[in-house]
N, C-alpha and C positions, 0 to 999 in steps of 0.2 A: 525475563526480558534480556535481550542481547544488548551489549554496549553500543552497537552500531545503529540501533533504531530506538524510537521512543514509543511508548504506549499512550494512546489517546482515548478519550471518552467523549460522550456527548457534551459534557460540560466544558471541555477545553478544545473541541474539534475546530471551531472557527478560529480561535486564537492561534493554535499551533499549526493548523493545516491551511486554512483559507487565507490567513494573513502572512504566511511564510514568504520570505523574499526569494527563495529558490524553488525549483521544481520539487514536488513531494510525491512519493509513492506510498499509498496507504494499502495495507493488507487487511481486508475485511475477513476475519476468520473466527474460528471457535476451537477450543481445545478438544471438544468432543468429536470433531470431524477427522476421519482418517486422511482425507485429501488435504486438509489443512496441516496435519502433522507431517505429511510428505513435503509440502511446500515450505514449511517453517525453516528447515536448515538451508534450503536454497535461497530463501529470502534473506536470512541472516548473513550468509556468505556474500551475497551480491551487495548487501548494504555496506559491508566492510570495504568492498572494492571501490565504491562510489562515495565513501564517507567524505564530507566536506564539499562535495559537488551537488549532491542530491540529499534531501531529507527523507528518511524512511520511517514509516510509522506503522503500528499495528493497532487495529481496533477490534476488541472482543465484541462480537455482534450480539451476544446474549444480553438482553435487556436494553437494546439500542434500536428499538423498532422505528423511532422517528428518523434516525440517520439512515437506516436501511431503506425506508420509503423515500426519503429525500433524495438519496443517491441511486435509487432504483437497483438495489442489490437483489438479484433474483437467484443467486446461487453462491455458494462459498467453496473454496476461497475465491475472492475477487480482488484484483489489484486495480486501484484507480490512480491515475497519474494526474496531478493537479499542477497548474501553473497560474499564478495571479488569481487564485480562488476559483478557477474553472477547471472542469474535467477535460483533459486533452486526449486521454486514451484510457481504455479499460481492457482488462483481460480476466476472463472468468475461467476458473479451473486450475489444475496443476500446470505449472510451467517450470521446466528444469533450467538450471543455471545458465547454460550456454545460450539457450533460446531467449531467456530473460535478458541476458547481456546484450544480445543483438537487438531485442525490442527496445531496451533503454537507449542504446546508441542511435537507433532510428528515430525515436521520439526526440532525443536531444538535438538531432540534426534539423528536424522540421520545426522545432519550437523556438 
């Protein structure tokens, strides 16, 4: 785990994500996926840039079928942007740092 984001599980998802006072970006990923391995350093770097403004979290999808179904995760990696317990944006697949930064800034502007 990186210092700039938290790891969440099904047991603490509601408490840490849905009840968070700020916007949260959750990376639904698995260590076995090469796409997730490509996204991981991008996610870690951008989470450091926005530390204190946005909460970043990673959910290991293995053994989390209930959350996968609840949030309609149909591919990994998937980033879900939450605000006030609701999904306000989603991005499926690899996204590089510059594009992710622009996406975050756009979501912040409209939310």
